[in-house]
LOMARKE-240624 format. One line per field, with one value per residue (C-alpha): residue in one letter; x, z, y negated. Coordinates in Angstrom, 1 decimal, m for minus. Layout:
N
res <- c(a_...)
xx <- c(X_...)
zz <- c(Z_...)
yy <- c(Y_...)
//
This chain:
218
res <- c(x_x_x_x_x_x_x_x_x_x_x_x_x_x_x_x_x_x_x_x_x_x_x_x_x_x_x_x_x_x_x_x_x_x_x_x_x_x_x_x_x_x_x_x_x_x_x_x_x_x_x_x_x_x_x_x_x_x_x_x_x_x_x_x_x_x_x_x_x_x_x_x_x_x_x_x_x_x_x_x_x_x_x_x_x_x_x_x_x_x_x_x_x_x_x_x_x_x_x_x_x_x_x_x_x_x_x_x_x_x_x_x_x_x_x_x_x_x_x_x_x_x_x_x_x_x_x_x_x_x_x_x_x_x_x_x_x_x_x_x_x_x_x_x_x_x_x_x_x_x_x_x_x_x_x_x_x_x_x_x_x_x_x_x_x_x_x_x_x_x_x_x_x_x_x_x_x_x_x_x_x_x_x_x_x_x_x_x_x_x_x_x_x_x_x_x_x_x_x_x_x_x_x_x_x_x_x_x_x_x_x_x_x_x_x_x_x_x)
xx <- c(0.2_2.8_4.5_1.3_1.2_4.4_3.9_0.6_2.2_5.2_2.9_0.6_4.0_5.3_3.9_4.6_8.1_8.6_10.2_7.9_8.9_7.7_4.5_3.7_4.9_2.9_m0.4_0.8_1.2_m2.1_m4.0_m3.0_m5.5_m8.1_m11.1_m14.3_m16.8_m17.5_m21.5_m20.7_m18.8_m21.6_m24.4_m22.5_m21.7_m25.2_m26.1_m23.5_m24.9_m25.9_m24.6_m21.6_m21.8_m18.6_m17.0_m13.9_m14.8_m14.2_m15.8_m15.7_m18.0_m20.9_m20.6_m21.4_m24.4_m21.6_m20.3_m17.0_m15.7_m17.0_m17.5_m18.3_m16.8_m16.9_m14.9_m12.3_m12.7_m9.8_m7.7_m10.4_m11.5_m7.9_m7.6_m10.9_m9.8_m6.6_m8.1_m10.4_m7.7_m6.1_m9.3_m9.6_m13.1_m14.1_m17.3_m16.5_m18.6_m16.3_m13.4_m15.1_m15.3_m11.8_m10.3_m12.8_m11.3_m7.9_m6.1_m8.3_m6.6_m8.5_m11.5_m11.5_m11.3_m7.8_m8.7_m6.9_m3.1_m1.2_0.7_m2.5_m3.2_0.3_m0.4_m3.7_m2.3_0.7_m1.8_m3.7_m0.6_0.3_3.9_4.0_6.7_6.5_8.5_8.4_11.6_11.1_14.2_12.2_9.2_10.1_11.4_8.3_6.1_7.9_8.2_4.4_1.3_m0.6_0.2_m1.2_0.0_m0.6_0.4_m0.3_m2.6_m0.5_3.0_2.6_m0.7_m1.5_m5.3_m5.6_m5.3_m3.6_m5.3_m4.7_m5.4_m4.8_m2.6_m3.3_m1.6_m2.9_m1.1_1.2_2.4_0.4_m0.4_m4.0_m5.1_m8.6_m10.6_m8.5_m8.8_m7.1_m10.0_m9.2_m5.9_m3.0_0.8_4.1_5.8_5.3_6.6_4.3_1.5_2.8_2.5_m1.0_m2.8_m2.9_m3.8_m2.1_1.0_1.7_1.3_4.0_4.0_4.4_4.2_3.8_2.6_3.4_1.9_4.8_4.6_4.5)
zz <- c(0.0_0.8_m2.5_m4.5_m2.6_m3.5_m7.0_m7.2_m5.7_m8.5_m11.2_m9.5_m9.0_m12.5_m14.7_m12.2_m11.8_m15.7_m17.0_m17.3_m20.9_m21.6_m20.4_m21.9_m25.2_m24.9_m24.2_m27.4_m29.6_m28.6_m29.1_m32.9_m32.9_m31.3_m33.3_m32.5_m35.6_m36.8_m36.4_m32.8_m31.8_m33.3_m31.2_m28.1_m29.0_m28.9_m25.8_m23.9_m25.0_m22.3_m19.6_m19.1_m16.4_m16.8_m13.4_m12.4_m12.4_m9.0_m9.1_m12.2_m10.7_m11.2_m15.0_m15.6_m17.7_m20.2_m22.9_m23.8_m26.5_m25.5_m22.0_m20.0_m18.5_m15.0_m15.8_m18.0_m18.4_m16.0_m18.9_m20.8_m17.7_m16.7_m20.0_m19.1_m15.9_m17.3_m19.9_m17.3_m15.1_m18.2_m19.2_m22.3_m21.8_m23.9_m23.8_m21.9_m24.9_m27.5_m25.6_m25.5_m29.1_m30.1_m27.9_m29.2_m32.4_m31.6_m28.3_m26.9_m25.4_m26.2_m27.3_m24.0_m21.6_m20.6_m21.0_m23.3_m24.1_m21.8_m25.2_m26.9_m24.1_m24.8_m28.6_m28.2_m25.9_m28.2_m31.3_m29.3_m29.2_m25.6_m24.5_m23.0_m21.8_m21.0_m19.4_m18.2_m16.2_m12.3_m12.2_m14.6_m12.6_m9.7_m12.4_m14.6_m11.7_m10.7_m14.3_m15.2_m14.4_m14.4_m15.3_m15.7_m14.0_m14.9_m12.0_m10.7_m7.6_m6.1_m7.4_m5.4_m7.5_m11.0_m10.3_m8.6_m12.0_m13.4_m13.1_m14.3_m12.7_m13.4_m10.9_m10.4_m8.3_m5.9_m5.5_m2.9_m5.5_m3.4_m5.5_m5.8_m7.7_m9.0_m9.3_m7.0_m3.5_m1.8_m2.5_m1.5_m0.1_m1.1_m1.2_m1.0_m3.8_m6.3_m3.8_m1.1_m3.3_m5.0_m1.7_m1.1_m4.5_m4.8_m2.1_1.3_0.0_m2.6_m6.1_m8.4_m11.2_m14.7_m16.8_m16.6_m18.9_m18.0_m19.5_m18.9_m17.1_m19.4)
yy <- c(m0.1_m2.2_m1.5_m2.4_m5.7_m6.5_m5.7_m7.7_m10.5_m10.6_m10.7_m13.5_m15.4_m14.6_m17.4_m20.2_m19.1_m19.4_m22.5_m25.6_m26.1_m22.7_m22.7_m26.0_m25.0_m21.8_m23.9_m26.1_m23.1_m21.5_m24.6_m24.3_m21.3_m22.6_m23.8_m25.4_m25.8_m29.0_m28.3_m27.1_m30.4_m32.7_m30.5_m31.2_m34.9_m35.0_m32.8_m35.1_m38.5_m41.0_m38.7_m41.2_m43.5_m45.5_m44.7_m42.7_m39.1_m37.5_m34.1_m32.0_m29.3_m31.9_m31.7_m28.1_m29.5_m30.9_m28.4_m28.3_m25.8_m22.6_m23.1_m26.6_m29.6_m28.2_m25.2_m26.6_m30.1_m31.5_m32.7_m34.6_m36.2_m37.1_m39.0_m40.7_m41.9_m43.5_m45.3_m46.5_m47.6_m49.6_m51.2_m49.3_m47.8_m44.8_m42.7_m39.3_m37.4_m39.0_m37.9_m34.3_m34.2_m35.6_m32.8_m29.9_m31.0_m30.7_m29.4_m26.8_m23.6_m20.5_m22.6_m24.2_m21.3_m22.4_m26.0_m28.6_m28.5_m31.2_m32.1_m32.9_m35.4_m36.9_m37.3_m38.9_m41.5_m42.2_m42.4_m44.8_m47.0_m46.6_m46.7_m43.3_m40.9_m37.1_m34.5_m30.9_m31.5_m31.9_m34.2_m36.6_m36.7_m39.3_m41.7_m41.4_m42.3_m45.5_m46.5_m45.9_m47.8_m44.9_m41.3_m38.0_m34.7_m31.1_m28.6_m25.2_m25.4_m22.4_m21.8_m18.3_m17.4_m18.1_m17.0_m20.3_m21.7_m25.1_m28.3_m31.8_m35.2_m38.8_m40.6_m44.4_m47.1_m49.9_m53.2_m51.7_m48.9_m46.0_m43.3_m41.7_m38.7_m38.8_m35.6_m33.8_m32.1_m35.1_m37.3_m41.2_m40.2_m42.3_m41.2_m43.2_m41.0_m38.2_m35.7_m36.3_m36.4_m33.1_m31.5_m32.4_m32.3_m28.2_m25.4_m25.4_m27.3_m24.9_m27.2_m27.3_m30.0_m28.6_m31.8_m35.3_m38.2_m41.8_m45.0_m47.4_m50.8_m53.7)
//
């Protein structure tokens, strides 16, 4: 029984133990093969109409009625929500249903069951004209956090267990430079630096950042 537990725990920790760049690359690669038909995207666009209140989204579990790819926003919409919250922070309001359609067209992983490729978020913001930087290297995360007006992080909720999934959130700064993660378990909490935020944004201090996208300060 003890051996079985060791083996199970090994495989649970296997993916979080891989290099971040490999995981990000795999998500980007598999997004190439996702395909949401145009007819389905248009139907979703209509279904999602008028459900956007223009506020920060803090609880994606309330969005089960919004379809996204082959699933829904409550299950797999965190990346889209992160972009939505980032744009709101920058005063670049965009309807949530338009963002859903945009990433359904290009960016979902396994038709949305694995969310959206983090690289698709970077490309979207870059094409939108923002001065963005991105990295999957831990040594870059503190610098990006300091250099950015607002940023997005993708992370393991639990670096010991991939079954606890990956999550993506937008992180904003207040006037004192304190960090706040939106649509996260640490609601309304603020942190002085990215390391403190990382410790609290996942499960029982076991989060691990995989990828970061920052919109640079003007």
